[in-house]
N, CA, C and O atoms as CSV, one atom per row, in Angstrom:
chain,resi,resn,atom,element,x,y,z
A,1,UNK,N,N,110.466,93.251,94.713
A,1,UNK,CA,C,110.590,91.963,93.256
A,1,UNK,C,C,110.570,91.859,92.664
A,1,UNK,O,O,109.683,91.277,92.040
A,2,UNK,N,N,112.093,92.591,92.048
A,2,UNK,CA,C,113.246,92.526,91.348
A,2,UNK,C,C,113.954,90.646,92.301
A,2,UNK,O,O,114.879,89.979,91.838
A,3,UNK,N,N,113.326,90.359,93.322
A,3,UNK,CA,C,113.974,89.187,93.784
A,3,UNK,C,C,113.306,87.844,93.418
A,3,UNK,O,O,113.786,86.759,93.090
A,4,UNK,N,N,111.860,88.341,93.606
A,4,UNK,CA,C,111.150,87.128,92.882
A,4,UNK,C,C,111.202,87.138,91.824
A,4,UNK,O,O,111.828,86.114,92.097
A,5,UNK,N,N,111.201,87.194,91.209
A,5,UNK,CA,C,111.213,87.492,88.868
A,5,UNK,C,C,112.453,86.693,89.256
A,5,UNK,O,O,112.253,85.480,89.309
A,6,UNK,N,N,113.896,87.171,89.587
A,6,UNK,CA,C,114.976,85.797,89.693
A,6,UNK,C,C,114.326,84.893,89.067
A,6,UNK,O,O,113.952,84.504,87.961
A,7,UNK,N,N,114.326,84.529,91.106
A,7,UNK,CA,C,113.409,83.073,90.943
A,7,UNK,C,C,113.025,82.343,90.350
A,7,UNK,O,O,113.335,81.204,90.001
A,8,UNK,N,N,111.505,83.696,90.031
A,8,UNK,CA,C,110.588,82.285,88.913
A,8,UNK,C,C,111.788,82.666,88.029
A,8,UNK,O,O,111.623,81.633,87.381
A,9,UNK,N,N,112.739,83.172,87.490
A,9,UNK,CA,C,112.827,82.817,86.424
A,9,UNK,C,C,113.678,81.271,86.478
A,9,UNK,O,O,113.587,80.251,85.797
A,10,UNK,N,N,114.331,81.576,87.370
A,10,UNK,CA,C,115.294,80.322,87.636
A,10,UNK,C,C,114.290,79.077,87.567
A,10,UNK,O,O,114.351,78.319,86.599
A,11,UNK,N,N,113.699,78.943,88.226
A,11,UNK,CA,C,112.563,77.939,88.452
A,11,UNK,C,C,111.442,77.652,87.113
A,11,UNK,O,O,110.615,76.743,87.183
A,12,UNK,N,N,111.517,78.264,86.302
A,12,UNK,CA,C,111.069,78.242,84.857
A,12,UNK,C,C,112.607,77.657,83.800
A,12,UNK,O,O,112.679,76.788,82.931
A,13,UNK,N,N,113.325,78.296,84.193
A,13,UNK,CA,C,114.743,77.243,83.390
A,13,UNK,C,C,115.212,75.904,83.862
A,13,UNK,O,O,115.730,75.047,83.145
A,14,UNK,N,N,114.921,75.794,85.439
A,14,UNK,CA,C,114.726,74.654,85.605
A,14,UNK,C,C,114.202,73.440,85.140
A,14,UNK,O,O,114.785,72.396,84.847
A,15,UNK,N,N,112.391,73.889,85.106
A,15,UNK,CA,C,111.109,73.353,84.363
A,15,UNK,C,C,111.429,72.923,83.459
A,15,UNK,O,O,111.323,71.727,83.189
A,16,UNK,N,N,112.131,74.174,82.412
A,16,UNK,CA,C,112.274,73.510,81.442
A,16,UNK,C,C,113.026,72.692,81.274
A,16,UNK,O,O,112.979,72.072,80.211
A,17,UNK,N,N,113.921,72.402,82.168
A,17,UNK,CA,C,114.828,71.701,81.520
A,17,UNK,C,C,115.158,69.794,81.654
A,17,UNK,O,O,115.765,68.875,81.104
A,18,UNK,N,N,114.030,70.187,83.081
A,18,UNK,CA,C,113.841,68.599,83.971
A,18,UNK,C,C,112.712,67.981,82.340
A,18,UNK,O,O,112.702,66.852,81.847
A,19,UNK,N,N,111.970,69.126,81.929
A,19,UNK,CA,C,111.142,68.350,80.812
A,19,UNK,C,C,110.774,67.676,80.200
A,19,UNK,O,O,109.914,66.816,80.006
A,20,UNK,N,N,112.586,68.798,79.416
A,20,UNK,CA,C,113.440,67.989,78.200
A,20,UNK,C,C,114.070,66.983,78.324
A,20,UNK,O,O,114.389,66.147,77.479
A,21,UNK,N,N,114.300,67.046,79.558
A,21,UNK,CA,C,114.976,65.435,80.152
A,21,UNK,C,C,114.368,64.403,79.982
A,21,UNK,O,O,114.716,63.442,79.296
A,22,UNK,N,N,112.971,64.597,80.890
A,22,UNK,CA,C,112.309,63.591,81.139
A,22,UNK,C,C,111.982,62.991,80.142
A,22,UNK,O,O,112.038,61.762,80.122
A,23,UNK,N,N,111.403,63.984,78.671
A,23,UNK,CA,C,111.229,63.428,77.485
A,23,UNK,C,C,111.243,62.607,76.922
A,23,UNK,O,O,110.337,61.915,76.457
A,24,UNK,N,N,113.502,62.490,76.815
A,24,UNK,CA,C,114.007,62.392,76.109
A,24,UNK,C,C,114.198,61.303,77.089
A,24,UNK,O,O,113.597,60.287,76.740
A,25,UNK,N,N,114.735,61.206,78.016
A,25,UNK,CA,C,114.547,59.542,78.768
A,25,UNK,C,C,113.452,58.173,78.209
A,25,UNK,O,O,113.649,57.063,77.715
A,26,UNK,N,N,111.984,59.150,78.692
A,26,UNK,CA,C,110.605,58.242,78.271
A,26,UNK,C,C,111.196,57.243,77.050
A,26,UNK,O,O,111.393,56.028,77.085
A,27,UNK,N,N,111.411,58.225,75.937
A,27,UNK,CA,C,111.403,57.887,75.276
A,27,UNK,C,C,112.763,56.615,75.018
A,27,UNK,O,O,113.109,55.746,74.217
A,28,UNK,N,N,113.114,57.155,76.123
A,28,UNK,CA,C,114.503,55.766,75.064
A,28,UNK,C,C,114.054,54.487,76.417
A,28,UNK,O,O,114.149,53.277,76.209
A,29,UNK,N,N,113.646,54.998,77.558
A,29,UNK,CA,C,112.991,53.853,78.138
A,29,UNK,C,C,112.233,52.778,77.508
A,29,UNK,O,O,112.283,51.560,77.679
A,30,UNK,N,N,111.383,53.643,76.593
A,30,UNK,CA,C,110.036,53.048,75.772
A,30,UNK,C,C,110.713,52.380,74.694
A,30,UNK,O,O,110.090,51.547,74.035
A,31,UNK,N,N,111.965,52.655,74.423
A,31,UNK,CA,C,111.966,51.505,72.925
A,31,UNK,C,C,111.757,50.227,72.948
A,31,UNK,O,O,111.693,49.413,72.027
A,32,UNK,N,N,111.659,50.115,74.044
A,32,UNK,CA,C,112.139,47.977,74.212
A,32,UNK,C,C,110.568,47.958,73.988
A,32,UNK,O,O,110.401,46.938,73.318
A,33,UNK,N,N,109.203,48.603,74.214
A,33,UNK,CA,C,108.143,47.785,73.756
A,33,UNK,C,C,108.278,48.802,72.831
A,33,UNK,O,O,108.538,47.821,72.134
A,34,UNK,N,N,108.406,50.208,71.791
A,34,UNK,CA,C,108.573,50.112,70.770
A,34,UNK,C,C,108.260,49.126,69.949
A,34,UNK,O,O,107.292,48.729,69.300
A,35,UNK,N,N,109.782,48.737,70.251
A,35,UNK,CA,C,110.321,46.840,69.229
A,35,UNK,C,C,109.460,46.319,69.235
A,35,UNK,O,O,109.088,46.326,68.062
A,36,UNK,N,N,108.482,45.566,70.052
A,36,UNK,CA,C,108.278,45.016,70.267
A,36,UNK,C,C,107.002,44.888,69.869
A,36,UNK,O,O,106.596,43.950,69.182
A,37,UNK,N,N,106.313,45.828,70.284
A,37,UNK,CA,C,105.025,46.733,69.343
A,37,UNK,C,C,104.678,46.861,67.808
A,37,UNK,O,O,103.573,46.590,67.337
A,38,UNK,N,N,106.030,47.417,66.919
A,38,UNK,CA,C,106.027,47.722,65.940
A,38,UNK,C,C,106.363,46.801,65.455
A,38,UNK,O,O,105.663,46.707,64.447
A,39,UNK,N,N,107.530,45.358,65.534
A,39,UNK,CA,C,108.467,44.329,65.197
A,39,UNK,C,C,109.350,44.724,64.660
A,39,UNK,O,O,109.972,44.170,63.754
A,40,UNK,N,N,109.635,46.261,65.376
A,40,UNK,CA,C,111.324,46.413,64.412
A,40,UNK,C,C,112.714,46.071,65.039
A,40,UNK,O,O,113.065,45.511,66.077
A,41,UNK,N,N,113.330,46.612,64.029
A,41,UNK,CA,C,114.657,45.396,64.606
A,41,UNK,C,C,115.046,47.452,64.880
A,41,UNK,O,O,114.327,48.418,65.134
A,42,UNK,N,N,117.144,47.185,64.547
A,42,UNK,CA,C,117.481,47.813,65.644
A,42,UNK,C,C,117.473,49.286,64.484
A,42,UNK,O,O,117.445,50.459,64.856
A,43,UNK,N,N,117.502,48.844,63.176
A,43,UNK,CA,C,117.475,50.197,62.022
A,43,UNK,C,C,116.277,50.752,62.786
A,43,UNK,O,O,116.607,51.798,63.345
A,44,UNK,N,N,114.764,50.364,63.052
A,44,UNK,CA,C,114.421,50.642,63.245
A,44,UNK,C,C,113.709,51.775,64.317
A,44,UNK,O,O,113.040,52.779,64.073
A,45,UNK,N,N,114.182,51.125,65.701
A,45,UNK,CA,C,114.656,52.008,66.606
A,45,UNK,C,C,115.794,53.558,66.103
A,45,UNK,O,O,115.948,54.648,66.655
A,46,UNK,N,N,116.157,53.197,65.340
A,46,UNK,CA,C,117.228,53.986,65.033
A,46,UNK,C,C,116.497,55.246,64.249
A,46,UNK,O,O,116.887,56.396,64.048
A,47,UNK,N,N,115.267,54.554,63.886
A,47,UNK,CA,C,115.642,55.583,63.102
A,47,UNK,C,C,113.840,56.464,64.286
A,47,UNK,O,O,113.287,57.521,64.588
A,48,UNK,N,N,113.815,55.879,64.349
A,48,UNK,CA,C,112.633,56.474,65.960
A,48,UNK,C,C,113.275,57.220,66.962
A,48,UNK,O,O,112.556,57.657,67.860
A,49,UNK,N,N,114.795,57.518,67.003
A,49,UNK,CA,C,114.900,58.493,67.857
A,49,UNK,C,C,115.622,59.412,67.356
A,49,UNK,O,O,116.074,60.368,67.985
A,50,UNK,N,N,115.891,59.020,65.354
A,50,UNK,CA,C,116.143,59.798,64.636
A,50,UNK,C,C,115.051,60.705,64.169
A,50,UNK,O,O,115.395,61.857,63.901
A,51,UNK,N,N,113.686,60.357,64.013
A,51,UNK,CA,C,112.822,60.884,64.066
A,51,UNK,C,C,112.529,61.644,65.042
A,51,UNK,O,O,113.136,62.684,64.787
A,52,UNK,N,N,112.030,61.768,65.914
A,52,UNK,CA,C,112.985,62.305,67.231
A,52,UNK,C,C,113.220,63.018,67.586
A,52,UNK,O,O,112.748,63.847,68.365
A,53,UNK,N,N,114.256,62.825,66.949
A,53,UNK,CA,C,115.307,64.141,67.668
A,53,UNK,C,C,115.034,65.580,66.170
A,53,UNK,O,O,115.118,66.788,66.395
A,54,UNK,N,N,114.755,65.035,64.935
A,54,UNK,CA,C,114.726,65.805,64.111
A,54,UNK,C,C,113.152,67.163,64.729
A,54,UNK,O,O,113.156,68.391,64.806
A,55,UNK,N,N,112.109,66.176,65.019
A,55,UNK,CA,C,110.994,67.006,64.876
A,55,UNK,C,C,110.508,67.101,66.170
A,55,UNK,O,O,109.308,67.084,66.446
A,56,UNK,N,N,112.342,67.304,67.787
A,56,UNK,CA,C,112.429,67.950,68.239
A,56,UNK,C,C,113.135,69.343,68.328
A,56,UNK,O,O,112.996,70.372,68.988
A,57,UNK,N,N,113.836,68.947,67.492
A,57,UNK,CA,C,115.295,70.054,66.743
A,57,UNK,C,C,113.878,71.619,65.861
A,57,UNK,O,O,113.957,72.846,65.909
A,58,UNK,N,N,113.054,70.905,65.348
A,58,UNK,CA,C,112.334,71.562,64.263
A,58,UNK,C,C,111.068,72.643,65.241
A,58,UNK,O,O,110.459,73.640,64.852
A,59,UNK,N,N,111.036,72.015,66.443
A,59,UNK,CA,C,110.451,72.893,67.570
A,59,UNK,C,C,111.340,74.020,68.131
A,59,UNK,O,O,110.929,75.171,68.280
A,60,UNK,N,N,112.439,73.657,68.396
A,60,UNK,CA,C,112.809,74.420,69.076
A,60,UNK,C,C,113.856,75.417,68.236
A,60,UNK,O,O,114.669,76.310,68.476
A,61,UNK,N,N,113.240,74.592,66.951
A,61,UNK,CA,C,114.176,76.387,66.470
A,61,UNK,C,C,113.237,76.785,65.924
A,61,UNK,O,O,113.803,77.363,64.996
A,62,UNK,N,N,111.725,77.010,65.682
A,62,UNK,CA,C,110.607,77.263,65.152
A,62,UNK,C,C,110.099,78.409,67.152
A,62,UNK,O,O,109.577,79.507,67.346
A,63,UNK,N,N,110.403,77.798,67.689
A,63,UNK,CA,C,110.220,78.827,69.158
A,63,UNK,C,C,111.116,79.964,69.424
A,63,UNK,O,O,110.885,80.643,70.424
A,64,UNK,N,N,111.903,80.199,68.819
A,64,UNK,CA,C,112.662,81.598,69.194
A,64,UNK,C,C,112.084,82.862,68.765
A,64,UNK,O,O,111.771,83.898,69.351
A,65,UNK,N,N,112.014,82.228,66.877
A,65,UNK,CA,C,111.368,83.177,66.298
A,65,UNK,C,C,109.876,83.796,66.718
A,65,UNK,O,O,109.765,85.004,66.508
A,66,UNK,N,N,109.011,83.293,67.140
A,66,UNK,CA,C,107.915,82.713,68.245
A,66,UNK,C,C,107.367,83.445,69.835
A,66,UNK,O,O,106.466,83.986,70.476
A,67,UNK,N,N,108.707,82.946,69.794
A,67,UNK,CA,C,109.173,83.666,70.937
A,67,UNK,C,C,109.354,86.117,71.028
A,67,UNK,O,O,108.834,87.049,71.641
A,68,UNK,N,N,110.434,85.884,69.942
A,68,UNK,CA,C,110.036,87.355,69.998
A,68,UNK,C,C,108.811,87.624,69.374
A,68,UNK,O,O,108.307,88.648,69.836
A,69,UNK,N,N,108.080,87.038,68.415
A,69,UNK,CA,C,106.467,87.886,67.834
A,69,UNK,C,C,105.315,87.905,68.898
A,69,UNK,O,O,104.435,88.741,69.102
A,70,UNK,N,N,105.720,86.252,69.749
A,70,UNK,CA,C,104.581,87.065,70.952
A,70,UNK,C,C,104.952,86.989,72.376
A,70,UNK,O,O,104.035,86.801,73.175
A,71,UNK,N,N,105.964,87.088,72.743
A,71,UNK,CA,C,106.350,86.826,73.375
A,71,UNK,C,C,106.960,85.555,74.795
A,71,UNK,O,O,106.192,84.881,75.481
A,72,UNK,N,N,108.166,85.550,74.874
A,72,UNK,CA,C,108.724,84.949,75.835
A,72,UNK,C,C,108.247,84.071,76.105
A,72,UNK,O,O,108.300,82.908,75.706
A,73,UNK,N,N,107.313,84.971,77.401
A,73,UNK,CA,C,107.316,84.331,79.293
A,73,UNK,C,C,104.854,83.532,78.307
A,73,UNK,O,O,104.128,82.780,78.957
A,74,UNK,N,N,104.515,84.018,77.085
A,74,UNK,CA,C,103.838,83.642,76.564
A,74,UNK,C,C,104.164,82.296,75.831
A,74,UNK,O,O,103.270,81.593,76.300
A,75,UNK,N,N,104.846,81.514,75.011
A,75,UNK,CA,C,105.266,80.517,73.568
A,75,UNK,C,C,105.980,79.698,75.089
A,75,UNK,O,O,106.093,78.472,75.079
A,76,UNK,N,N,106.502,80.664,76.558
A,76,UNK,CA,C,106.926,79.053,77.522
A,76,UNK,C,C,105.096,78.477,78.211
A,76,UNK,O,O,104.283,77.576,78.419
A,77,UNK,N,N,105.393,79.635,78.263
A,77,UNK,CA,C,103.740,79.081,78.464
A,77,UNK,C,C,103.466,78.164,78.731
A,77,UNK,O,O,103.458,77.351,79.655
A,78,UNK,N,N,102.989,78.470,76.980
A,78,UNK,CA,C,102.509,77.709,76.273
A,78,UNK,C,C,102.896,76.058,75.519
A,78,UNK,O,O,102.010,75.255,75.229
A,79,UNK,N,N,104.047,75.861,75.350
A,79,UNK,CA,C,104.824,75.484,75.466
A,79,UNK,C,C,104.329,73.874,76.754
A,79,UNK,O,O,103.648,72.860,76.907
A,80,UNK,N,N,105.249,74.704,77.274
A,80,UNK,CA,C,104.728,73.806,79.191
A,80,UNK,C,C,102.908,73.225,79.190
A,80,UNK,O,O,102.598,72.213,79.820
A,81,UNK,N,N,101.836,74.063,78.374
A,81,UNK,CA,C,100.652,73.588,78.385
A,81,UNK,C,C,100.189,72.487,77.942
A,81,UNK,O,O,99.393,71.651,78.370
A,82,UNK,N,N,101.278,72.701,76.312
A,82,UNK,CA,C,100.996,71.385,75.720
A,82,UNK,C,C,101.812,70.531,75.946
A,82,UNK,O,O,101.548,69.367,75.642
A,83,UNK,N,N,103.228,70.917,76.635
A,83,UNK,CA,C,103.425,69.484,77.009
A,83,UNK,C,C,102.855,68.360,77.578
A,83,UNK,O,O,102.698,67.176,77.278
A,84,UNK,N,N,102.548,69.240,78.660
A,84,UNK,CA,C,101.323,69.099,79.737
A,84,UNK,C,C,100.308,67.993,78.864
A,84,UNK,O,O,100.481,66.774,78.837
A,85,UNK,N,N,99.289,68.696,78.214
A,85,UNK,CA,C,97.655,68.157,77.538
A,85,UNK,C,C,98.536,66.601,76.538
A,85,UNK,O,O,97.868,65.576,76.403
A,86,UNK,N,N,100.190,66.669,75.871
A,86,UNK,CA,C,100.373,65.869,75.462
A,86,UNK,C,C,100.473,64.713,76.441
A,86,UNK,O,O,99.846,63.695,76.148
A,87,UNK,N,N,101.355,64.741,77.845
A,87,UNK,CA,C,101.432,64.133,78.356
A,87,UNK,C,C,100.278,63.341,78.906
A,87,UNK,O,O,100.634,62.187,79.145
A,88,UNK,N,N,99.200,63.538,79.145
A,88,UNK,CA,C,98.022,63.983,80.044
A,88,UNK,C,C,97.350,62.151,78.293
A,88,UNK,O,O,97.168,60.934,78.245
A,89,UNK,N,N,97.307,63.429,77.352
A,89,UNK,CA,C,96.837,62.176,76.121
A,89,UNK,C,C,97.815,61.152,76.036
A,89,UNK,O,O,97.337,60.436,75.155
A,90,UNK,N,N,98.867,60.635,76.387
A,90,UNK,CA,C,99.640,59.433,75.961
A,90,UNK,C,C,99.854,58.747,77.016
A,90,UNK,O,O,100.362,57.626,76.960
A,91,UNK,N,N,99.384,59.507,78.480
A,91,UNK,CA,C,99.586,58.800,80.078
A,91,UNK,C,C,97.470,57.727,79.374
A,91,UNK,O,O,97.511,56.515,79.582
A,92,UNK,N,N,96.639,58.033,78.984
A,92,UNK,CA,C,95.644,57.532,78.517
A,92,UNK,C,C,94.946,57.005,77.248
A,92,UNK,O,O,93.729,56.952,77.068
A,93,UNK,N,N,96.236,56.499,76.123
A,93,UNK,CA,C,96.485,55.754,75.354
A,93,UNK,C,C,95.652,54.165,75.250
A,93,UNK,O,O,94.630,53.673,74.771
A,94,UNK,N,N,96.280,53.966,75.667
A,94,UNK,CA,C,95.300,52.925,76.134
A,94,UNK,C,C,94.269,52.557,76.513
A,94,UNK,O,O,93.708,51.632,75.924
A,95,UNK,N,N,93.702,53.167,77.611
A,95,UNK,CA,C,92.212,53.396,77.626
A,95,UNK,C,C,91.018,53.296,76.447
A,95,UNK,O,O,90.069,52.606,76.073
A,96,UNK,N,N,92.140,55.061,76.007
A,96,UNK,CA,C,91.016,54.925,74.387
A,96,UNK,C,C,91.471,54.134,73.674
A,96,UNK,O,O,90.614,54.012,72.800
A,97,UNK,N,N,92.475,53.327,73.389
A,97,UNK,CA,C,92.963,52.417,72.517
A,97,UNK,C,C,91.527,51.004,72.838
A,97,UNK,O,O,90.890,50.362,72.003
A,98,UNK,N,N,91.479,50.973,74.028
A,98,UNK,CA,C,90.669,49.957,74.189
A,98,UNK,C,C,89.291,50.219,74.217
A,98,UNK,O,O,88.501,49.309,73.965
A,99,UNK,N,N,88.740,51.828,74.607
A,99,UNK,CA,C,87.128,52.436,74.194
A,99,UNK,C,C,87.079,52.248,73.542
A,99,UNK,O,O,85.941,51.787,73.466
A,100,UNK,N,N,87.781,52.140,72.065
A,100,UNK,CA,C,87.362,52.236,70.456
A,100,UNK,C,C,87.466,53.915,70.315
A,100,UNK,O,O,87.212,54.492,69.258
A,101,UNK,N,N,87.743,54.377,71.142
A,101,UNK,CA,C,88.339,55.660,70.557
A,101,UNK,C,C,88.751,56.306,69.807
A,101,UNK,O,O,88.535,57.423,69.338
A,102,UNK,N,N,89.624,55.256,69.648
A,102,UNK,CA,C,91.174,56.148,68.781
A,102,UNK,C,C,90.758,54.670,67.333
A,102,UNK,O,O,90.575,53.650,67.997
A,103,UNK,N,N,90.643,54.435,66.309
A,103,UNK,CA,C,90.624,54.287,64.961
A,103,UNK,C,C,91.809,52.595,64.165
A,103,UNK,O,O,91.754,51.744,63.277
A,104,UNK,N,N,92.700,53.057,65.294
A,104,UNK,CA,C,94.059,52.029,65.394
A,104,UNK,C,C,94.349,51.875,67.041
A,104,UNK,O,O,94.123,52.622,67.992
A,105,UNK,N,N,94.930,50.605,66.924
A,105,UNK,CA,C,95.442,50.618,68.015
A,105,UNK,C,C,96.852,49.001,68.104
A,105,UNK,O,O,96.523,47.839,68.341
A,106,UNK,N,N,98.315,49.484,67.834
A,106,UNK,CA,C,98.651,48.655,68.110
A,106,UNK,C,C,98.716,47.417,69.411
A,106,UNK,O,O,99.008,47.847,70.527
A,107,UNK,N,N,98.401,45.637,69.237
A,107,UNK,CA,C,98.593,45.261,69.656
A,107,UNK,C,C,99.670,43.973,69.088
A,107,UNK,O,O,100.117,43.146,69.884
């Protein structure tokens, strides 16, 4: 049983590292599209990256105390579920915008 838990822990750590690397890569890949949609200059793009880094740092700092209070496994699984839900919403953002579900759209 201990061997199974060790493998599960390693897989969880690899998954978390992969998801964070993927998320950061997606933001960097999306910069040209964001620049065009928001009519932003280089300084505006730097602000986008800075705001993203600050938000990510705030979430990471709050994850530790939440893990201590509610359990690290529960917080990690909740974080992965929240990431997946956010990714699905982002994947369907254009469809939601075209359908008139949201009140604003970037054209």
